[in-house]
One Martini backbone bead per residue (centre of mass of N, CA, C, O) as a GRO file, in nm:
protein
  359
    1MET     BB    1   0.050   0.067   0.000
    2ALA     BB    2   0.292   0.215  -0.093
    3LYS     BB    3   0.433   0.536  -0.156
    4ASP     BB    4   0.574   0.805  -0.293
    5SER     BB    5   0.684   1.063  -0.061
    6THR     BB    6   0.730   1.412  -0.058
    7ALA     BB    7   0.878   1.710   0.024
    8LYS     BB    8   0.656   2.002   0.010
    9GLY     BB    9   0.700   2.261   0.140
   10LYS     BB   10   0.664   2.512   0.444
   11ALA     BB   11   0.395   2.635   0.567
   12ASN     BB   12   0.366   2.456   0.800
   13THR     BB   13   0.397   2.450   1.181
   14PHE     BB   14   0.178   2.224   1.218
   15PRO     BB   15   0.297   1.991   1.359
   16LYS     BB   16   0.542   1.917   1.544
   17LEU     BB   17   0.874   1.777   1.507
   18HIS     BB   18   0.971   1.460   1.639
   19ASN     BB   19   1.202   1.277   1.812
   20ALA     BB   20   1.321   0.978   1.933
   21THR     BB   21   1.529   0.835   2.195
   22TRP     BB   22   1.463   0.519   2.255
   23PRO     BB   23   1.619   0.376   2.013
   24GLY     BB   24   1.888   0.377   2.201
   25VAL     BB   25   1.747   0.142   2.406
   26VAL     BB   26   1.544  -0.027   2.273
   27GLY     BB   27   1.674  -0.345   2.232
   28LYS     BB   28   1.936  -0.289   2.391
   29GLY     BB   29   2.165  -0.484   2.483
   30GLY     BB   30   2.292  -0.711   2.691
   31PRO     BB   31   2.385  -1.017   2.726
   32GLY     BB   32   2.579  -1.089   2.450
   33SER     BB   33   2.563  -0.860   2.269
   34ASP     BB   34   2.595  -0.688   2.003
   35PRO     BB   35   2.786  -0.415   1.940
   36ASP     BB   36   2.557  -0.314   1.725
   37ASN     BB   37   2.349  -0.321   2.007
   38SER     BB   38   2.414  -0.086   2.167
   39VAL     BB   39   2.383   0.172   2.353
   40ILE     BB   40   2.257   0.502   2.296
   41ASP     BB   41   2.312   0.798   2.387
   42LEU     BB   42   2.159   1.097   2.428
   43ASP     BB   43   2.361   1.286   2.288
   44THR     BB   44   2.358   1.133   2.020
   45MET     BB   45   2.056   1.154   1.960
   46LEU     BB   46   2.057   1.466   1.957
   47ARG     BB   47   2.262   1.507   1.734
   48LEU     BB   48   2.104   1.359   1.510
   49THR     BB   49   1.860   1.545   1.528
   50VAL     BB   50   2.002   1.823   1.469
   51GLU     BB   51   2.144   1.732   1.188
   52ALA     BB   52   1.890   1.719   1.061
   53ASP     BB   53   1.810   1.800   0.703
   54VAL     BB   54   1.542   1.956   0.493
   55ASP     BB   55   1.564   2.231   0.335
   56GLY     BB   56   1.591   2.369   0.643
   57VAL     BB   57   1.441   2.148   0.791
   58LYS     BB   58   1.369   2.063   1.133
   59PHE     BB   59   1.364   1.956   1.426
   60ASP     BB   60   1.182   2.063   1.724
   61GLY     BB   61   1.218   1.781   1.889
   62PHE     BB   62   1.167   1.555   2.177
   63ASP     BB   63   1.124   1.236   2.308
   64LEU     BB   64   1.127   1.079   2.640
   65PHE     BB   65   1.323   0.850   2.830
   66LEU     BB   66   1.261   0.738   3.173
   67SER     BB   67   1.568   0.599   3.156
   68ASN     BB   68   1.835   0.436   3.184
   69PRO     BB   69   2.078   0.647   3.046
   70HIS     BB   70   1.899   0.906   2.984
   71CYS     BB   71   1.664   0.922   3.235
   72ASP     BB   72   1.610   0.942   3.550
   73ILE     BB   73   1.329   0.885   3.743
   74ASP     BB   74   1.513   1.023   3.999
   75SER     BB   75   1.552   1.301   3.923
   76SER     BB   76   1.656   1.595   3.991
   77ASP     BB   77   1.615   1.925   3.960
   78ASP     BB   78   1.903   1.969   3.854
   79ASP     BB   79   1.893   1.760   3.631
   80LEU     BB   80   1.651   1.893   3.478
   81LYS     BB   81   1.784   2.164   3.428
   82LYS     BB   82   2.012   2.052   3.250
   83LEU     BB   83   1.829   1.928   3.037
   84ALA     BB   84   1.686   2.186   2.953
   85GLU     BB   85   1.944   2.340   2.869
   86LYS     BB   86   2.029   2.143   2.652
   87ALA     BB   87   1.781   2.169   2.471
   88GLN     BB   88   1.794   2.481   2.435
   89SER     BB   89   2.085   2.482   2.305
   90LEU     BB   90   1.946   2.304   2.052
   91ASN     BB   91   1.656   2.403   1.982
   92LEU     BB   92   1.473   2.224   2.183
   93VAL     BB   93   1.201   2.029   2.270
   94ILE     BB   94   0.975   1.867   2.491
   95GLY     BB   95   0.744   1.612   2.516
   96THR     BB   96   0.694   1.314   2.548
   97VAL     BB   97   0.692   1.078   2.818
   98VAL     BB   98   0.834   0.774   2.953
   99ALA     BB   99   0.705   0.542   3.162
  100PRO     BB  100   0.863   0.285   3.367
  101VAL     BB  101   0.636   0.051   3.446
  102TRP     BB  102   0.810  -0.223   3.403
  103ASP     BB  103   0.972  -0.145   3.668
  104GLY     BB  104   0.783  -0.358   3.866
  105GLY     BB  105   0.527  -0.323   3.699
  106CYS     BB  106   0.155  -0.392   3.688
  107ALA     BB  107  -0.177  -0.345   3.598
  108MET     BB  108  -0.249  -0.682   3.671
  109GLY     BB  109  -0.127  -0.732   3.930
  110ASN     BB  110  -0.037  -0.715   4.218
  111GLU     BB  111  -0.034  -0.490   4.462
  112THR     BB  112   0.266  -0.419   4.431
  113GLN     BB  113   0.272  -0.380   4.121
  114ARG     BB  114   0.053  -0.160   4.111
  115GLY     BB  115   0.203   0.035   4.298
  116THR     BB  116   0.451   0.070   4.119
  117PHE     BB  117   0.309   0.181   3.879
  118ILE     BB  118   0.207   0.441   4.019
  119THR     BB  119   0.485   0.546   4.101
  120GLN     BB  120   0.596   0.580   3.812
  121VAL     BB  121   0.384   0.781   3.723
  122LYS     BB  122   0.446   0.997   3.934
  123LYS     BB  123   0.740   1.046   3.852
  124ALA     BB  124   0.680   1.125   3.557
  125CYS     BB  125   0.490   1.366   3.621
  126ARG     BB  126   0.699   1.530   3.773
  127ILE     BB  127   0.889   1.568   3.534
  128ALA     BB  128   0.692   1.689   3.333
  129GLN     BB  129   0.620   1.936   3.505
  130ARG     BB  130   0.904   2.049   3.541
  131LEU     BB  131   0.963   2.094   3.237
  132ARG     BB  132   0.732   2.290   3.199
  133LYS     BB  133   0.833   2.504   3.413
  134LEU     BB  134   1.114   2.536   3.247
  135GLY     BB  135   1.013   2.581   2.928
  136VAL     BB  136   1.061   2.286   2.748
  137ARG     BB  137   0.738   2.183   2.776
  138PRO     BB  138   0.452   2.262   2.588
  139PHE     BB  139   0.396   1.948   2.536
  140GLY     BB  140   0.236   1.646   2.603
  141CYS     BB  141   0.283   1.324   2.750
  142VAL     BB  142   0.228   1.019   2.939
  143ARG     BB  143   0.358   0.713   2.884
  144ILE     BB  144   0.185   0.394   2.866
  145ASP     BB  145   0.125   0.061   2.987
  146THR     BB  146   0.069  -0.265   3.124
  147SER     BB  147   0.302  -0.467   3.176
  148ALA     BB  148   0.174  -0.724   3.010
  149SER     BB  149   0.117  -1.025   2.906
  150VAL     BB  150  -0.078  -1.210   2.700
  151GLU     BB  151  -0.057  -1.476   2.847
  152GLU     BB  152  -0.150  -1.377   3.127
  153TRP     BB  153  -0.412  -1.239   3.041
  154SER     BB  154  -0.554  -1.508   2.916
  155LYS     BB  155  -0.637  -1.638   3.200
  156ASP     BB  156  -0.824  -1.346   3.254
  157PRO     BB  157  -0.954  -1.123   3.068
  158GLU     BB  158  -1.184  -0.971   3.230
  159GLY     BB  159  -1.038  -0.945   3.499
  160ASN     BB  160  -0.791  -0.789   3.381
  161GLN     BB  161  -0.944  -0.548   3.269
  162LYS     BB  162  -1.037  -0.445   3.545
  163LEU     BB  163  -0.755  -0.402   3.666
  164ILE     BB  164  -0.648  -0.208   3.456
  165ALA     BB  165  -0.867   0.008   3.488
  166GLN     BB  166  -0.808   0.062   3.785
  167THR     BB  167  -0.513   0.150   3.754
  168PHE     BB  168  -0.563   0.377   3.547
  169THR     BB  169  -0.749   0.543   3.728
  170GLU     BB  170  -0.536   0.599   3.942
  171ALA     BB  171  -0.338   0.734   3.742
  172CYS     BB  172  -0.525   0.973   3.677
  173GLU     BB  173  -0.519   1.104   3.954
  174VAL     BB  174  -0.222   1.166   3.942
  175ALA     BB  175  -0.211   1.330   3.678
  176ALA     BB  176  -0.411   1.554   3.768
  177ASP     BB  177  -0.221   1.671   3.991
  178PHE     BB  178  -0.011   1.754   3.735
  179ASP     BB  179  -0.152   1.824   3.466
  180GLU     BB  180  -0.176   1.545   3.309
  181VAL     BB  181  -0.144   1.311   3.030
  182LEU     BB  182  -0.235   0.994   2.936
  183ALA     BB  183  -0.065   0.754   2.712
  184CYS     BB  184  -0.171   0.463   2.552
  185GLU     BB  185   0.018   0.212   2.403
  186GLY     BB  186  -0.065   0.016   2.147
  187GLU     BB  187   0.029  -0.334   2.170
  188ILE     BB  188   0.069  -0.673   2.096
  189CYS     BB  189   0.255  -0.726   2.371
  190TRP     BB  190   0.015  -0.603   2.549
  191GLY     BB  191  -0.195  -0.685   2.777
  192GLY     BB  192  -0.527  -0.548   2.695
  193ILE     BB  193  -0.374  -0.380   2.422
  194HIS     BB  194  -0.346  -0.602   2.163
  195SER     BB  195  -0.611  -0.467   2.051
  196TRP     BB  196  -0.842  -0.257   1.932
  197ARG     BB  197  -1.078  -0.360   2.113
  198ARG     BB  198  -0.927  -0.367   2.389
  199MET     BB  199  -0.841  -0.076   2.388
  200LEU     BB  200  -1.125   0.046   2.378
  201GLN     BB  201  -1.228  -0.083   2.636
  202ILE     BB  202  -1.035   0.066   2.828
  203LEU     BB  203  -1.111   0.354   2.755
  204GLU     BB  204  -1.415   0.314   2.842
  205MET     BB  205  -1.371   0.220   3.136
  206VAL     BB  206  -1.226   0.476   3.228
  207ASP     BB  207  -1.337   0.749   3.119
  208ARG     BB  208  -1.082   0.995   3.081
  209PRO     BB  209  -1.040   1.218   2.835
  210GLN     BB  210  -0.868   1.445   2.997
  211THR     BB  211  -0.636   1.208   3.105
  212PHE     BB  212  -0.707   0.965   2.889
  213GLY     BB  213  -0.534   0.798   2.615
  214PHE     BB  214  -0.416   0.745   2.287
  215GLN     BB  215  -0.129   0.588   2.140
  216ALA     BB  216  -0.042   0.610   1.809
  217ASP     BB  217   0.113   0.357   1.611
  218MET     BB  218   0.167   0.279   1.281
  219SER     BB  219   0.295   0.001   1.332
  220HIS     BB  220   0.120  -0.133   1.555
  221THR     BB  221  -0.165  -0.087   1.416
  222LEU     BB  222  -0.120  -0.271   1.175
  223LEU     BB  223  -0.134  -0.534   1.355
  224TYR     BB  224  -0.429  -0.506   1.431
  225LEU     BB  225  -0.541  -0.585   1.148
  226LEU     BB  226  -0.406  -0.891   1.176
  227GLY     BB  227  -0.444  -1.018   1.472
  228TYR     BB  228  -0.204  -1.023   1.649
  229ASN     BB  229  -0.294  -1.202   1.938
  230ALA     BB  230  -0.605  -1.138   1.789
  231PRO     BB  231  -0.791  -1.297   1.565
  232GLU     BB  232  -1.085  -1.192   1.649
  233ASP     BB  233  -0.977  -0.874   1.561
  234ARG     BB  234  -0.945  -0.885   1.279
  235LEU     BB  235  -0.969  -0.681   0.959
  236LEU     BB  236  -0.815  -0.863   0.784
  237PRO     BB  237  -0.771  -1.101   0.585
  238GLU     BB  238  -0.650  -1.382   0.541
  239ASN     BB  239  -0.393  -1.364   0.335
  240PHE     BB  240  -0.328  -1.091   0.254
  241ASP     BB  241  -0.285  -0.897  -0.036
  242TRP     BB  242  -0.006  -0.662  -0.110
  243ASN     BB  243  -0.012  -0.578  -0.435
  244GLY     BB  244  -0.192  -0.297  -0.488
  245SER     BB  245  -0.459  -0.318  -0.571
  246ALA     BB  246  -0.758  -0.170  -0.578
  247ASP     BB  247  -0.908  -0.380  -0.405
  248ASN     BB  248  -0.696  -0.396  -0.174
  249LYS     BB  249  -0.702  -0.100  -0.097
  250GLU     BB  250  -0.999  -0.094  -0.018
  251THR     BB  251  -0.975  -0.303   0.207
  252PHE     BB  252  -0.761  -0.158   0.374
  253ASP     BB  253  -0.905   0.115   0.415
  254ALA     BB  254  -1.150   0.001   0.563
  255ALA     BB  255  -0.992  -0.114   0.803
  256TYR     BB  256  -0.846   0.148   0.887
  257LYS     BB  257  -1.106   0.311   0.935
  258LYS     BB  258  -1.230   0.141   1.157
  259MET     BB  259  -1.001   0.182   1.358
  260THR     BB  260  -0.979   0.499   1.358
  261ASP     BB  261  -1.276   0.555   1.431
  262ALA     BB  262  -1.249   0.418   1.716
  263LEU     BB  263  -0.961   0.582   1.818
  264ARG     BB  264  -0.937   0.888   1.751
  265HIS     BB  265  -1.098   1.025   1.983
  266TRP     BB  266  -0.858   0.912   2.191
  267THR     BB  267  -0.627   1.060   2.054
  268VAL     BB  268  -0.306   1.222   2.194
  269ASP     BB  269  -0.091   1.050   2.019
  270LEU     BB  270   0.168   1.036   1.750
  271HIS     BB  271   0.327   0.782   1.554
  272ILE     BB  272   0.551   0.781   1.314
  273ALA     BB  273   0.549   0.494   1.086
  274GLN     BB  274   0.682   0.175   0.978
  275ASN     BB  275   0.562  -0.133   0.805
  276ASP     BB  276   0.579  -0.494   0.683
  277GLY     BB  277   0.376  -0.700   0.845
  278THR     BB  278   0.563  -0.755   1.095
  279VAL     BB  279   0.763  -0.896   1.350
  280PHE     BB  280   0.973  -0.785   1.641
  281GLY     BB  281   1.268  -0.867   1.845
  282SER     BB  282   1.492  -0.719   2.105
  283GLY     BB  283   1.639  -0.827   2.350
  284SER     BB  284   1.390  -0.756   2.598
  285HIS     BB  285   1.194  -0.729   2.361
  286ASP     BB  286   0.913  -0.807   2.248
  287LYS     BB  287   0.715  -0.888   2.009
  288THR     BB  288   0.640  -0.651   1.753
  289GLY     BB  289   0.602  -0.411   1.556
  290ARG     BB  290   0.786  -0.354   1.280
  291HIS     BB  291   1.022  -0.132   1.237
  292CYS     BB  292   1.082   0.087   0.970
  293LEU     BB  293   1.202   0.253   0.741
  294ALA     BB  294   1.080   0.511   0.562
  295LYS     BB  295   1.210   0.367   0.273
  296ASP     BB  296   1.104   0.092   0.279
  297PRO     BB  297   1.013  -0.127   0.026
  298ASN     BB  298   0.826  -0.309   0.242
  299GLY     BB  299   0.638  -0.103   0.306
  300LYS     BB  300   0.275  -0.058   0.364
  301LEU     BB  301   0.297   0.261   0.397
  302ASP     BB  302   0.157   0.564   0.327
  303ILE     BB  303   0.230   0.784   0.546
  304PRO     BB  304   0.066   1.047   0.484
  305TYR     BB  305  -0.204   0.913   0.423
  306TYR     BB  306  -0.242   0.741   0.699
  307ALA     BB  307  -0.210   0.978   0.894
  308GLY     BB  308  -0.487   1.109   0.817
  309PHE     BB  309  -0.669   0.906   0.978
  310TRP     BB  310  -0.571   1.047   1.255
  311LEU     BB  311  -0.587   1.375   1.178
  312ARG     BB  312  -0.875   1.305   1.058
  313ASP     BB  313  -1.212   1.377   1.006
  314GLU     BB  314  -1.524   1.460   0.884
  315ASP     BB  315  -1.430   1.780   0.961
  316GLY     BB  316  -1.119   1.733   0.965
  317LEU     BB  317  -0.901   1.865   1.147
  318THR     BB  318  -0.839   1.806   1.488
  319LYS     BB  319  -0.602   1.927   1.666
  320ARG     BB  320  -0.525   1.748   1.942
  321PHE     BB  321  -0.216   1.793   1.867
  322ASN     BB  322   0.119   1.959   1.846
  323HIS     BB  323   0.260   1.673   1.795
  324ILE     BB  324   0.493   1.459   1.630
  325CYS     BB  325   0.643   1.122   1.629
  326TRP     BB  326   0.904   0.931   1.578
  327ASP     BB  327   0.916   0.562   1.537
  328GLY     BB  328   1.228   0.352   1.558
  329CYS     BB  329   1.307   0.036   1.651
  330MET     BB  330   1.569  -0.193   1.632
  331PHE     BB  331   1.812  -0.082   1.495
  332PRO     BB  332   2.101  -0.072   1.380
  333ASN     BB  333   2.366   0.129   1.460
  334ASN     BB  334   2.461   0.201   1.172
  335THR     BB  335   2.182   0.319   1.104
  336MET     BB  336   2.152   0.522   1.342
  337ARG     BB  337   2.435   0.683   1.254
  338SER     BB  338   2.296   0.778   1.000
  339ALA     BB  339   2.204   1.064   0.843
  340GLN     BB  340   2.002   0.948   0.631
  341THR     BB  341   1.796   0.831   0.820
  342TRP     BB  342   1.699   1.115   0.939
  343ASN     BB  343   1.630   1.254   0.672
  344ASP     BB  344   1.411   1.053   0.585
  345ILE     BB  345   1.233   1.091   0.832
  346LEU     BB  346   1.192   1.397   0.808
  347GLU     BB  347   1.060   1.387   0.530
  348ALA     BB  348   0.810   1.230   0.621
  349MET     BB  349   0.714   1.436   0.832
  350ILE     BB  350   0.678   1.674   0.640
  351ALA     BB  351   0.466   1.537   0.460
  352VAL     BB  352   0.254   1.527   0.678
  353ARG     BB  353   0.237   1.833   0.737
  354ASN     BB  354   0.168   1.928   0.451
  355ARG     BB  355  -0.111   1.760   0.447
  356HIS     BB  356  -0.198   1.793   0.793
  357GLY     BB  357  -0.152   2.087   0.861
  358TRP     BB  358  -0.069   2.404   1.030
  359LYS     BB  359  -0.040   2.755   1.155
   0.00000   0.00000   0.00000
């Protein structure tokens, strides 16, 4: 379903274009890992972000992983002041931050695990608020997931959905105290939010639209269509033919529209990404939607076209969030360190803004 899309024009200034820093950490390192899969430090990720340039257009900011070695979840105010000054010196702002809820937490776990989950959310909200007050974070959410495997979830689906909703509701109370919004990233690897229907169920059970919403990742949500880990919720037929014929495109678009119509109203954060219709895992990260490079010839998405399904409804542009962020994890480090990688990504982001942006 992919087409060649190029960056043309520079009229729109919103949504702001962000790079993600966590691709330097997620799926990286670990005992016996390949040297080409070692962690990439925050300074390097920021340098690569700043150096990207497409006809004078650059990234406006970055989204931040609140976990070592990038940013300690227990960072002091002085630590955060230094981080803010670093970002400002690079002419970047900070957007959404990722709460490390998986570090001892689980939204459907025992009392201790659920308590740890809430503690991690509180720490992340404190950092998010502090960065906002330091003037370096004008927008963005606090990203969470369930930190639960699909296998464990499947032992008691409805009971676990109730536990997840209860934990997320408690997390909303915490976020509200800090005037923050939680964004739950739906991924096929996280139990309870591993399909579009189960994700929607959780959003409706919590029902806190001012405080809790959906983080849509274009790679992960493509796997929603295929029903990976939830065949009962697949929207594309089995053995779907990706050959790009008019009939297949109509079938794909109808499935994509059904999913985005269900989740768009709840969407508070958007990751621009590419996927080839497969899954991948690296390091300690479970298999999830395979992130591909922006110009991967096997990519199934015309990125600007399908981004519009998230950014527009029947009335036009939703303008529900002020930035979009690229997400592409588990690439080899030689690819990550290539300037062309980030220029291609920035070009795709610009194409999205040109087609679906505003001034």
